[in-house]
Steps between C-alpha positions, in 0.01 A plus 500: 500500500228318302554386142296784348712771661820310436415465132406866474835601646689273261350667193252261344430758230435344164484780246220352291204321658354193333249585228156458661393285204742227616281382787202457267685272260673327792165416655390348171820293484520387862635156415779651289582757766530234770724283283723794413504603865615152602797529267575849633527360852721213381728748320512726807627209709750407229623858477576511872679167479704637208605803705604279789708279270649788301586721799561259791755729670225752590397337827212730592350472153515122522339500845220733388423316178505142628158538670373700200572197280284287729225762502495540123482123456215486751324762286554278195338212687211724605435617144510139381240418764275775364546362148419142596200577719337689212555217254740707293791352308861594562706543188833588352691813604440814299743755368518786751563803283489731801784325683701452181494875439603572858790256466624698201541805727737327744842665483784268422844529657602705799575360843336193648301733725381703201392182323313384809331839530371477143339163562355607834339805341359300211347255746364788709329642193340169406371465857367857496305444179372165628385671818309755295337232285401296806336807650298550182381139509419525871291810440318379189448123496154369582635172641525564876758226556727638229452854630636394839772294333629798304474731798734273694740471207499878455629542855765234446624650172529842664722345765721337236531830318622664820751218554661554161522878538644474850758245390612720212545795734683291757766399247523812285489875554132586572517813286639301210230240548228767502633646177513164327155411637361814338649384170344157541160654570524721193599206283216287636254776416611481138462123501147525637403763244578264213391163636172368364214473750464127547264323733706181489809654660563615855745763373 
């Protein structure tokens, strides 16, 4: 099964697409987008490391996420290469309002498996939105090198999304996971409705 079909079957169904105006302001703020993207990749690697450290008894999760850590860090290096070759400046990390709001939706308490499920679904959602944003950049940027760059990253992020969903369903009741996933999607829609359209943020 190729990644497109696999993703389709695993319900990559964001309830609110990115406002089409985002790509216009993003194109005007390409340096800022690349810097923010670099930090997103760094945080994605850190998030996987955090899951491995926090839930080390879940062997399959650890085995799946170890190579994802390496891949996310390789993406960070690749984005840094794009920044440097264009003469752009790196910079300090920015407040990620999108992720902060998602973190507020994580349920506290419950079993260890329930806690793991919450974090897996949050990470799946971040990957899904990143995949969508990468597709927009791939389709709309004039820079041919960056178009190809974001096409490759789009495929990778889709694969990571599938990993998180599959892990959640392997450790918890699939029906329960589907129900909670629907709640996450609905919450994320509300977040997207109220976030300002900013061309200096990946999310």
